N, C-alpha and C positions, 0 to 999 in steps of 0.2 A: 504494500499499499504506500501511496505517496503521502508525504507530510506536507501540509499547507503552510505557506509562509505567513508571516504576521499580516502582510498586505491582503492576502486572500481571505483571512479569517474575518476581518472587519467588513461590515456592510458598506457599500459605496456611499450611501447617503450621509453617514456620520463624518467622513473625512472631507467632504465637500463643503466649501464656504460659498454661500449665496450672496450676491451683491444686489440689494434692492434699494433704489433711490440713494446711491452713494453711501450705503451703510453695509458693512460686512456682517453677515449673520451665520452662526455656526449651523451646519447641516443637520446636526442631531436634535435641534430644537423643533417643537411642533410649530405649525404654521401660525396658530393662534398666539403663542408666546413670542415667536420670533418677530412677528410684525410689530409688536410693542417696543422692540429695541430701536425702531426708527423714531427719531424725535418728531413729535407731533401726531403720532398714532397711538391712541388710547386703547384700552382693552375693549371698550364698546365699539370703537371704529374697526378694530381687528376682527371682532365678531361679525360686524356688518359686512366686511369684505369677504369673509368666509361664506356667509349665508348668501349674499347676492351673487358671487361668482361660482357658487356651488362647489367649494373646495372643502374637504373634510378637515375640521379644526385639529384633529389628533394626528394628522399625517405629518411626517417629517418634512421640514422645509427644504432639505437637501434633495428630496425626491421629486420636487417640482420641475417641470420641463421649462425650457427657455421661453416658450410661448406663454405658459401660465405665469411666470415671473413678470413678463412684459405686461400681461393683463392686470396683474395685481398692482404694478407700479403706475400704470395709466389710471386705474380706478382711484388710487390714493391721491394722485395729482388732481383729479377732478371728480370727487366722490358725488354720487347721486344718492345721497342720504338725507334724512331730515335735518333741519338747521340746528337742532339741539345737539347733534353729534359733531358739528364743526367747531373749530377752535377760534374762529374770528367772525362772530356774528355782528351784523350791522357795523361794518368797517367804518372807521372815522372819516375817511376821505370819500368813499363811494356810497356807503350806506347799504352795501350788499353783504350777503352771508358768504364767507370765503373759508377756505381751509388751507393752512400753510404747513409745511413740514421741513425738517432739516435746517439748513442755514437761513432759509427765508424766514422761518419762525423766529430764530434768534435775532436776526436783523430787525424784524418788525417790533419785537419786544423792546429792543434797545432804543429804537426811534420813539416808541410810546413813552418810555421813561424820560428820554430827553425832552419830549414835548411837555410832559408834566412838570419837569424841573424849570423849563423856560417860562411857562405861564404862572409859576410859583403857586401851584395848587398845594393843598394839604399833603396829598400823596407824594407830590414831587419833592416837597421839603423833607418829608420823612425818608424818601429814597436817598436824598443827598446826605442826610445825617446818618444813614445806616441804621435807622430805627424801624420797628414794625409798623405796618401800614393799617392793619385792620383791627385795631382796638385791643391788641394783646397787652398784657401787663409788662412793665419794663423794670420793675424793682429787682426781680430775681432772675429774669430771663434776658436773652439777647446780649449778654455780656461777652465781648469778643476776646477776653484774656489779654487786654491791652497792657495794663499795668499790674503785673503780679507783684504783690508786696510780700516780703519775706517774713513778716511778723516780728515779734519781739526777739525770739531766739536768733533769727537770721541777722537782725541788727547788731546784737551783742557780738556775734561771730565776726561780722565785718569790722566792728570797732576794735576788737582784739587783734585782728590781722593788721589793721592800719598802725596800731601802736608798736607792733613787733618789727 
């Protein structure tokens, strides 16, 4: 009997890396979980993609053909889903419901924050100061470890070292 090498033992889908919308996804992941690795694709949108395109959610993403990957990426770019699944409802400039993913989403968020800072809104001021925006408490949270004080013991050690 012939012995199989390590390459032949592994299924082909797990060693394959799939590239969807400029994001590399490991082939061993399911389609449902793998799509959420793309920035701008939530679990609910990934579920909608699987249902509308009739792809099994539990199928490994490495087993998708090139045609199916192309269909998935085209659908995510222009999703035909209800507006509550989109990440940009009533866009500030156009007033339309849009969906952004990847670097477009990051760029759009950055522009929104810059606009809020420019018009000096409450949220813009809080962004600029690095404070929470949505009413969270600030006494015990959101400390960024800026000035760690050594305490009394630490001070005594430092004074003893300076004298010596």
